[in-house]
N, C-alpha and C positions, 0 to 999 in steps of 0.2 A: 458395429453400428446397428442401432435399432431403428427400424422404419415403422411408421404408423400411418394409417390412413386417417386424415382429418376431414371433418365436415366443413362446408363452406363458411359457416359462421365462425368457427374457430380459426380458419385460415385468415379471414378478414380481421379478427381480433389480433392475431399475431402480427399481421402486416401493419395494423394501426399502432401496436406497441413498438414495433421496430422503427416506424416513422417518427414516433414521439421521442424515441431514445437517440435518434440520429444515426441509427444503423442503416446503411444503404439497403434498399429493397427494390425489387423490380415491380413496377406498377402493374396491377391486374385490373383490367376493366370489368365491371359487372356485365353480365352475370358471372359469378365465380364458377370455376369448374366444379363438377360434382365430387371429384377426387383431386387432391393435390399432395405433393410430397414436399415436406419442409425438412431441410437438413440443418442441424445446428450443433455447435460444440459448446458445452458448458463445463468450465473448469471449477471444481469445488475444492475448497481447502478447509480444513478444520481449524485453521489458525485465526486468532484475533490479535491485533497489534495495537498497542497504546504507547505513545511517546509523551514523556513528562520532562519539561525543562525546569531546572531549579530557579531560573530567572527569565523574565521576558525581555530584559535589556541588560547590556553590559557595555563597558568601554573597550576600546581596542587594547589588546594585550591581556585582557582579563578572561579567566577561564569560566566556562559555564558547564555544569554537569548535566548530562541528559541521561534519562533512564528509559530503556525500552523494555516493555513487558510483553511477552508473547504467551498467549494462552492457547492450549490445545483443547478445543471444544469437541473433538472427535472421540470415537469409542476406543481407539487404540493408541499406543505410544507412537510418537513420530520421532524420526531420527534425522540427524544432520540438517538442521534448520539453519540457514545462513541469515544473519541479521546485519543490516547495514543502515546507514542514513543517506537520504537524498537531500543535497543542499549544494550551494555554490562552493565547490571545493577550493577554488582559487582564493576565496575570501576568508577561509578558515584553516587553522592548523587543527588536525583531528587526531586524537588518541583513541584507539579502539574502534576505528571506522568500520571494520568488518570482523564479525565474530561468528563462530559456529557453535550452536547448541547441540551437543551430542545426542540428547534425547529429551523429550518432554512427555511425561506420562499423561494418559487421558485425564482430563479435568484439572490439570495442574498448570501453573504459570511459572515461566522462567524469566529471569531479568538479567539484562546486560547493561553495563555502564559505559558511557562514551563521554569524553571531555572535548569540548569545543573551545577554541580561542579565536576570537574575531580579529582579523588583520585589517579589514577595510570597513569604514563606517557605512551603514545602510540598514535596510530592513530586509530580512531574508526568510523565505519559507523553508521549513525543515520538516521532513517526513521520515518516519522509520519504516523499514520494510523487512519482511521475513519471507524467505524463499524456501519452498518445500517441493521437491519433484518438479522443478521448472515452472511452478505457479508462484507468483509473487503477490503478497497481500500488503497493502500500505496502511499506515495509521492515518488518522485525520492530521491535517497540516497544523503546525505551530509557527508562529512568527517570532523570530529572534531579532531584536534591534541592536545593532552595534553602533555605539556613539563614539565620537572622537574624544581623545583626551587623556588616557591614563599614562601615556609615555612609556608604558611597558611594551615589550615585544614578545610575540608568541614563540 
């Protein structure tokens, strides 16, 4: 762990940012101490995750293909990246729910396909996530609407 001595103005700015982000912080009454120690953990991942759904809506029993693209924006090849979807699993039959990408070279994108079949009508949030070394990165959320009616079963 690296420790640094921070000036009062920087400590005040860090506390203000923490308060604005909803991170719990201990209140410090002015005047701020001349020296303060701030301890933080920042998990950095070279992964970027994008989720594409072939359709925004389907009827119950109808399959929808999802494509998850994982880009390695880092300087080195990454290995054993676990890709999965976050959604209401009880409302869907899912093929390819969890897949492992053995490696993604630097600057390259790997793609996995997942098939979803809605069992229960409703509007559902779907996110893709990629996990590397216990750090999980999520895609922006997509909404998949399942309408009643096809008569098919998943």
